[in-house]
N, C-alpha and C positions, 0 to 999 in steps of 0.2 A: 247600582248606580248610586253616588252620594247626592245629598240633597243640600240645599242652601240652609243655614241656620236658621232657626226658628223665629228667633229674635228679630232677624233681617227680613225674612219673607213675609211674616204677618203685616208690614208695614206698606206693602207695596203688591202690585198683580205682576210682577215679574217671575218667570218660569221657576218652578220649585227644584226639579230635578236637574242636575247638570250635566247629563249625559257622560258618556264613555269618551276617554282620551284615545288616541290611535294604539297606544301600548295597551291600554287595558280592552280595547275590542279586538286585537289580536289575540291576546291571552284567552278571552272569553270564548272565541271562534275555534282555538286550537282544541278546547275541550270536546267539540263536536265528533261524535262517533262517525259519522258518514253513512249511517245506516243505509243498507241494499233495499231495504223497505221503508222509507222514511214515514213515519205515522206523522210526523209533524206537518206534512204537506197535506195528507187527509183532514187534519184539523184547522186547516186553513180556508177560510170560506172563499179566497179569491184564487187559491192554488198558486201561490208562490213557491218558486224552485228554492226552498229553504237550504238544503244542503249546498246547492250550488253558489248562492250568495256568502253563506258562512264560510265555505273552501275560499271563495275569493277575498272576502277580509283575513282569513288566517295567512293566505300569502301575501298581503300587503296589496292586494289590486281592488283598491276601493270604489274605482271607477267601474270596474267590471261588475262587483257586487250592486251597484246601485243599477245599473243599466239591467242586470237580471231580475231584480225586485221589480222594475218598472216594465218589464215585459206583461206582468200581469197585475201591476198595481201600481197606478198614476199617482197615489196619495200617500208615498211612503212614510214621509214625515210625520204626517199626522196618524196616520196608522200605528207607528212605531210609539206614539204617545199616549194613544188613547184606547187602542183595541184591548180587549180582555184577554191577553195572551195566555194568562194563567188556565184559563178554561177551554182555549183553542189548540194552537200550535204547541205552546209550551206543555199544556195539560196532557199532550199525547206524547211528549218527549220520553224516549225510552230510560232517560237519565233520571227521571223523575223517580223511579222505583229502587233506585241504588244511592244516589247522590242529590245534586241540586239541577233541576232543568237547564238546560241552555237558555241564555237570557236573550231570546230572539227578538222581542220587542226592542231592546236596547240596541241589539246590533242593526236591526232595520233603521232606528233612527239615526244611528251613527252614520250609515253609509248614504242615507239621504241627506243629513246635514253636511257631511263633507262635499259631496257634489254641489248642493246649494252654494254653499260658502266659497266655491270656486267657480261658480257658474255653471249653469246647468250643460249637460252634454248636449250633442246634436239632437234635433228634434226627431221623432219617430220617421223612417222612411216613409215619405209620400207614397200614396196608393192613387192608382188612376181613380178620379172621381166618376162614381156611378150615376150623379144625376138626380139621386134620390134624397128628397128632404124630409127631414124628422126634426119634430119638435119636441123639446124636453120641458116640462114644466117644473119649476125647482131646481135650486142649484146648491143642493145638500148632497152628502157623500154618494146616494143612489143617483140622483140627476148628473153629477159630475162624472161619474165611473161610466154610466150608460154613454154620455156625450163623448169621452174620450174612448170608448170602445167603437163606438159607431163611425167616429172621425178616422181612426185608424184603418177601417175598412172601406174608406172613400166616400162616406154618404156627407151630405152638408147638414149639419146640426145647428139648430137654434135653441138656446136656451132662454125661457121666461121666467125672471124672478121677480116677484112682486115687492120684496123688500129693495132699499137702496144699496146693498152690499150683497156680493154673493157669498155662498158658503151653508146657508141653512143653519141647521143646528150647530156647525162648526164655527159659525161667525156669533150667532145669538145666544147658544145654550152653554156651550163648555168655556169656562172661565180662561182669561190668558194666562194664568198662574200653572194651567193644565196643557193649555195649547194656545202659544203665542198668535197673535191676529197676523203678523207678518209672516209666519210659516204657511198659514192659511191661504194668504193672498199669493204666494209664492206659487203654490202647488196649483192654484186655480189658474195663475198665469200660464203655467205649463200646459194645461189642458186648452187654454183659448189659443195658444200659440199652435196647436195642431190643427188650427183653422175653425174652431167652433165659435160662433157668434152668440155673444150674451147681450140681453137686453134686461137691464134691472128696471125697478119702477113699473113693471109690466104685470098688472093682474088680470089673468086670463078670465075672460067672462065680462071685462070691463074695458081694459087697455087694448086688448085683442079679444075679438069675439069668438064664441065656440064654434060658428060655422067656419071661422078663418084658421081656428087650430085643427079642426077635422079636415080642412082641406090639405093638410100636410099629408105625405104618402104613409108616414107612422107617427105615433105619438107615444111618448113615454111620460106617465104622470108620476111625480116624485115630490108630493107636497109635505110630506112628512107627517107628524102628528103634534100639530100646533094647537089642538083644543085642549085646556088643562081640565082636570078633573078637580072637583071640589067634595068635601066631605058632607055638605049640608047640614053643618051644626047650627046652632043658634049664635047669632053674633058675626057672621061672615059679611055681613052687608056693611060693617063698621069701617072707618077709617084705620088704616095700619093693616089691612088683610090682602095679601098678594097670593096670586099663583106663584110657583117658582118660575114658570114660564115668563110671566111678566117682568117678575123681579130680574131675573138673570138676562133677559133681553134689553132692559134699561140700562143695565151695568154693562154688560159685554159689547152690545152693538151700539148704544145711544150715549154711552160714557155718562151715564148717571154719576159715578163716582167722582167726576170732575166738575159737578155742579158748582158755581154756575157759569163756568168756562164753556162747558158744553150746556146746552139750554133744556135737558131733559132731567128733571127732577125724580128722586125718589126717596122716601122718607127712610134715613139709615137707620134711626132707633138706637136705643141705649140696651135696652133688653129684647132680644129677638128669639122666639121659638119657631123651629121648623118642625113639620110633620112628614113623617116618611123615613125611609131607611135605604134608597137606592141611590147611584151616582149622583142625579139630580139634588136630592135631597143634601147630599155632602157638599156639592157645589154651591148651593144656595148658602150653607151655613158657613163655609170658609169665606165666601164673599162676605156675608154679613160681619164675620170677625174682621174683615179687612176694612171694613166700613167704619171700625170702631165700637162693635156691639159685644156686649156678652151674650153668647149664643147657648141655647139648650136644644138638641134635637131630641124629638120623642118618637120612640119606635115601638108597634105595638106586639112585636114578638121578641125572641131572645137575641143576646148579640150574635150567637153563631148563625142566626137565620139572617142577618143583614145582607140584602141582595148587593149592595155596593162593592166596589173591589176592596180588597183588604187592604191595599195600599192607599186607597181614598180615606178610608177608616182611621187608619193609623196616622195619616198625615193631619186628618180633622182634630183628633185627640192631641196630637203634637200641639197643635195651633190654639188650643184652649178650647174647643168645642165641647161641652157637656153633653154625653148622650146617656139618656134614660131610657131603658128597654122595659118591655112588657108594661106599656102605658099607652093610652091614647086620648087624645082631646075629644072633649064631648060637648064644651061651650066656651064661647069667648065672653068676657065680661068687659064691662065698661058702658060708657054713654054717649055712643056716637063714635068715640075713640076708643082702641082696645086697651085695656088695662091689665090684663091677665087671661090665663088660658087654665079652664078647669080640665082636669085629666083624670080618667080612672085607670086603676091597676087592671091589668090583663092575666088571666092563667091561660096555660098552653093545654089544649085539648087533644083530639085526634089529629092525624095529618091529613093534609088535603092533598089535591092532585099532584101540587108541586113536590111534596113529601115533607114540606113544613108543618109544624103544629098548627092548628086553628085555634086563633086568640078568642078568648070570650072575658067579657069585663066580670069583675069581681064585685059583688054587690057591696055598696057603701064604703067602699076604698077608694075615695077620690083626694085630689090635692090641687093646689091651685100654684102656677108658676107666674110671676110678675111678668109682663112684657106689654111692650109698645108696638111691636111688629110682629105678625103671626104669618108665616110663608106655608102654603100647602104644597108639598112636593109628593103627591099621591097617585100620579100617573097621569097619562096624557092620550087621548084619543086623534085619529086621521083629522085631519084638517078638512072641515066639511065643505068649504067655500067654493071649490071648482065642482067636486064631485055632484053637488047638487043642481050645478049648472047643465051638465051634460046628461041628456035623458038618455036611458038604454044601457046606463052603467049599472051592473049588478052591485049591491051594497049588503055587507054582512050585517051581524047584529050587533057587532060593536063599532058600526060605522065606518069599517075597512073597505074598501075595493076589493071585490072578490075576483081572485087570478088563478089561472092553471099553473103548471109547473114551470112554464116559461114564462110567466109574467102576463100572460095574455087576458084581458078582460073580457066580458061580454060582448064588446064591439071590437070587431075582428082587427082591427089595423091600430087598436089603442091598448097600449100595454101599461103596468104599473109595478112599482116595486117600492121596497123599502118600508118606513113607518106606515104609510098611507095604506099598505096592504097588509102588514103584518101588527099594526099598533107598535107603540114604542119599544125599539130594540136597540141593538148596538149599530155604531158605526160600520163596522166591518160587514155586518150582516145585510144592512143596507147596499153596500159596495156590490157583496155578492149578487143581490138581486138584479142590481143594474148589469152587471157582467152578463149575467143569465139572459135577460131581456133583449140587450144590445145582440146577442148572438141569435136569439129567436128573430129579432127584427130582420136581420141580415139573412136569415135562411128564407124569410118570407119574401123578401124582396129577388132573391135567387130563385124563387120555385114560380114567380109570377111570369 
């Protein structure tokens, strides 16, 4: 796919990637070998029939392609934009070994966009209502997917969302230049059109009590990983320090980039330092660039170890983000307000459990980066607000809900999935967990 020119996109929050035209999509789809044993499907956490929808695009049957995708995935325009296809479906494509794998993500995006721009197709065939009531807590990718799958099976689903807009990380975490918010809203509306009831500004445990929640026939907890991690270094209490979670939420969900038109402020900064190397770090750095700052991203390992998608790294570099590898912040400088970040050079030692080298500081090799804003993007833990309220839930060492392979918690009719169970992961893995739990809840009802 082509991207917008850097000198244009750095000035706004409009989408960077332009997407395929119809002719480009057909040409790309025609490259598919239509394997008898499609490994791409096994690489998809939600099991989309990838060869079938690609075949439909190659034949020009774009509506059929969209319908095929939505049999397994009700958020295709979202997934086509933010899923790490390079390590999943595209990573399993047999053409990867000979040529270039099929750009499955771009084709999924094309089919979903084509359908949305022309008005969504007829809703899913209505099922006979079962009379079963299911509460879904959280409207992120796991919660939305579980809600859609349960509604398809004829169950009455109510989603409780604590924020004023639905979408979870899709709304508050991922910037609009990667995932336009009108697309998030459109695909959420599809789920709601299936008969799902959405209640926003509902904090479970406050707006609705825990006994009221547990009175539902089944509960699916999908409250995400909203607890940011901090490095614990000197100076973190000063003004100008943000977690990436807060920084991105203020801009993405609460429009701080348009202050004072919207009444949520954020310190834009002229020199911003971001600590971290994942997609969230890249998002924060690229947002800060669009807010007018010079941005330096500090990552403690080598460039080849960056966990962010390569596409996001390339875009960040194109947009002027400076990346300093093999370094880590150790102290924030300033007198109540951040004025600089002291870093230490890191050396790479033996491999850790993930196969990456373990970084260790090099004695007496420090340097200072001038900064008036410091953003920490070093990971997030499961949101503890609800799970602390519900007695009887088994909680893991990382604050995650302990679940079995079906997503069932230690309370028989309560299930969980996504980041609240795994810790921060990808959108598509959360969706896969939502599908798994929905199927298990449906089986439970049938067995009762």
